[in-house]
C-alpha positions in Angstrom: 11.9 5.9 -4.4 12.2 2.1 -5.5 10.4 -0.7 -4.8 13.0 -1.8 -2.1 11.6 1.7 -0.5 8.2 0.4 -0.4 9.5 -2.7 1.4 11.1 -1.0 3.8 8.0 1.1 4.7 6.4 -2.3 5.3 9.2 -3.6 7.4 8.9 -0.4 9.4 5.5 -1.3 10.8 6.5 -5.1 10.7 3.8 -5.9 8.1 6.2 -7.2 5.4 3.8 -9.9 4.5 1.2 -10.7 2.0 -1.5 -11.4 4.7 -1.7 -8.2 6.2 -5.5 -8.6 6.1 -5.2 -11.4 8.9 -3.5 -8.6 11.4 -6.5 -6.1 11.9 -7.1 -6.8 15.3 -3.4 -7.3 16.2 -1.8 -4.3 14.6 -4.6 -1.7 13.8 -2.4 1.3 14.2 0.2 -0.2 12.2 -2.0 -0.8 9.2 -3.6 2.8 9.6 -0.3 4.5 9.8 1.4 2.4 6.9 -1.7 2.9 4.6 -1.4 6.5 4.8 2.5 6.6 4.2 2.2 4.5 1.2 -0.5 6.4 -0.3 1.8 9.6 0.1 4.3 7.6 -2.0 2.1 6.1 -4.4 1.0 9.6 -5.6 4.4 11.0 -6.3 5.7 11.1 -9.7 8.4 8.5 -9.3 9.6 5.7 -11.8 8.6 2.8 -9.7 5.0 4.2 -9.6 4.7 3.7 -13.4 5.1 0.1 -13.1 2.2 -0.2 -10.4 -1.4 -0.5 -11.7 -3.2 2.8 -11.9 -5.8 1.4 -9.7 -3.5 1.6 -6.9 -2.4 5.3 -8.1 -5.9 6.4 -8.4 -7.1 5.1 -5.1 -4.2 6.8 -3.3 -4.7 10.1 -5.1 -8.7 9.7 -4.0 -8.0 8.8 -0.7 -5.2 11.7 0.0 -7.7 14.3 -1.9 -10.1 13.5 1.0 -12.8 12.1 -1.3 -15.6 11.4 0.7 -16.6 8.0 -1.0 -12.9 6.6 -1.1 -12.2 7.7 2.6 -15.6 6.1 3.9 -14.1 2.9 2.0 -11.0 3.0 3.8 -12.3 4.0 7.1 -12.9 0.3 7.3 -9.3 -1.2 8.3 -9.8 -4.3 6.5 -10.1 -2.4 3.3 -6.8 -0.7 4.2 -5.2 -4.1 5.0 -6.3 -5.8 1.5 -4.8 -2.7 -0.4 -1.7 -3.1 1.4 -1.7 -6.9 0.8 -2.6 -6.6 -2.9 0.1 -3.9 -3.3 2.8 -6.0 -1.5 2.2 -8.9 -3.5 2.4 -6.9 -6.8 5.6 -5.5 -5.5 6.8 -9.2 -4.9 6.1 -9.8 -8.8 7.9 -7.1 -10.0 11.0 -8.1 -8.0 10.5 -11.7 -9.1 10.0 -10.5 -12.8 13.3 -8.5 -12.3 15.4 -11.8 -11.3 14.3 -14.1 -13.6 
């Protein structure tokens, strides 16, 4: 998977934007599903994931491992939305760094 594939996941749910947290009332199901798909990809041993900060990877691993504290934290939709917003911003930084 490349960063473009992450972008495709965001586009799949029409959430390809850095202010996802503003859409918690408008698109709650999309945020829930996107978060789970992104976490599933973040825990895979993929080259792109080596460029992503470990905080994202560790959160995804903890979430998919059903860690009680992590799952309670991410039960709040806005926390999932902020995670996704921060990740899309970071992926944009990677993309801009590559093109400059």
